C-alpha positions, 0 to 999 in steps of 0.5 A: 588681267586684274581679279574682278569680284561681284560685289553684293552692295554695288550689284557689279562685278568690279576690280578687287584692289586690296586696302593695304599693298600686298595684303588681303583681309577676309571676314566670313560668317562661319558656324552657328554651332547648334547642330552638326554641319550638313553640305549646305553649310561647308559649301560656304567654307569651301568657296571661301577657301578657294578665294583665299587660295587664289589671293595667296597665289597671286601674291597677297598675304591673306588674313582670314577670320572665320568665326563661331557663334557659340551663343544664339537663340538656336543653341539655347533651344537645342540645349533645352531640348537635350537637356545639356548645358548650352556650352556642351552643345556649342562645343560639340558641334564646333568640333564637328564643323572643324572636322568637316572643314578639315576632311573637305581640305579647307585651310585653317583660318588665321583666326577663329574667334568665338562669340563668347570670347569677345564680350568686352568688344561688344560692350564697347561697340554698344556704348559707341552707338548709344553715344552717337545716337544710334543705339538705346536701352529699353525694357532690358534690351538695347536696340538699334535705331533702324530709321536713324540709319539713312542707308539701311537696306542698301546691301539687300535693295529693300525699302524700309517702308517695306520691310517686316519688323524685327522679330526680337526683343521685349516689346519695349523698342521704339520701332518695329524695325529696330533690332537688338544689340544686347538681350536682357537676361532671362531665367536660365539663360547665360548671361554677362554683366553690362552697364545696361544690365545682365544679358547676352549679345544679339546675333548681329552685334557679334560679327561686327565686334569680331571683324573690327577686333581682327581686321580693323575698322576697314577691311577688304572683304566680307563673305557669307551665304546669300541667306545672310544678306538680310537681315544679318549682313544689313544690320552688320553694315548699319551698326558698324558704319553707324558707329563710325567705322568703314567695315567691309569694302566688298561683300561676296555671297555664295549661292544656296545649296538646295534639295529638290528646289528647297533650301537645306535645313534640319526642319525640312528634314533634307539635311545631308551630314558631311559624315554620311556623304564621305561614306558614298564619295571620297572627301576630295570628290565631295570637294570637287562637287562643291568647287565645280559650279560658280560659287554664286550659283544655286546647287540643287543636290543630286546623287547623279550630279555628285557621281558625276563629279567624282568621276570628273575628279578621277580623270584628273587624278588618274592623269597626275598619278600615271604622270608620277609613275613616269616622271615622279613628282619632283618637278618645280612648280608648274605654271598656270595656263592663261585660260585657267587664270582668266577664269579665276580672275573673272569673279572665280570662274571655277567652271571655266577653270576646271574646263581649262585643267580638263583640256590640259589633262587631255593633252597630257594623256596624249603625251603619256601615250606617246611616252614624251617625258618632258611634255608629261612632266611640264603638264603634270606640274601645270595641273597640279598647280592649278588643282592646288589653287582649287584645293584638289591637288591629289599629291598634296595634303590632306589627299595624299598620305604623308611620306612614311605614313603608309598603311597606317596612316590610311587606317588612322583616316578610316577610324576617324571616319567611322567615329565621325559616322558614329557621332553623326548617328548619336547626333540624330539619336540613332543610338542602335547604329551608333552601338554598332559602329562601336561594336565593329571597331571593338571587333577590330581591336579598337577601344573607343572611349568617350570623353568630354573632349570627344571620342578617343581610340587606341590600338596597339599603342596608337591613338587618335581623337575625334 
């Protein structure tokens, strides 16, 4: 069966055929680093990590680009409120996102570009749009001419005469719908020099420039949450194709994660930060919780559902570990069962894929009870292969303690988790809790030093950093 994916741009499930034989290219809108990540942010990273793993399993060489938006109105507002340089706010939260991706087992991206590192590419794109009649400078800003791009609104299915005006710019734009490519300098804000005056990039421009640099004029898949379809992705398409580039051939969007039916956001006070969650369940169990529903479905967070996911994962893990006691872990790579493969090829159908794994585990437990070593070995290898596609194999990094690491490796991870908790407390200005965590670590003989690069710890000659 050929892999089929739901393409937002065509509103249909269609065959995925890579642009280049044997290779696939993915651009995922990553973090805007004004705050540490909550579970809603990281869902996207986990979902697209599964896509990447499945493409790799099918034999493709995957280039995965996930950006960091380190300059943005939101970052600047937080910096002003906290009395910090904007780059310090961006750096501390970028570290928090990286830790969260790592702790939930996401493979590192092939490249993770920052917006501020790609100003020359953005200037080149603006110049091209102006030369082609799709951009114009006004009032110190540079705008995209929305009405000059006939296909505007196609991705989101909106009619241009029903759209609200873009809420950005100096008021000098020709049309209310025109969006900002480049924002003129304002007192106290960072700025870069351009032919149209000093300023900083617009959010939409950043992704088009970075995707083009690392994946080329045309690439296979662009991903992100459904909340990015309009205006962000709509604007990316408009400016990239108006510049003459093919841009993304397929658009994938993961569903949002809500709490009590409301979108998770700092403003609603319903953020569930990753360091807090991984004290209630293990990181691998939290990953199972995010992988279990279909990536396009909405998840309404509940503690009960999180507990059920943890219990379900432990059933799979229990079989793998009991099988290892009987037959070891040196079996050759296992085969994927047909139901699992069919489910994954059907728009990454993880609910059915997990059901297939649980069925193999049910049969494996019967074989274990009967002491059938050959059957157990085969089923263990198959289960591990399928869980590996989902990033859930309990005997693979990061879930398994590396050989030779033993107890000390476990301690290292526990200290890192405590420091993550301390950082989360500091982010929400709960300095009493942060001090209490540090005091507990000191009481255990662990010395914590805060540096511009993060918190460092030492104990009996060992050290680490969060």
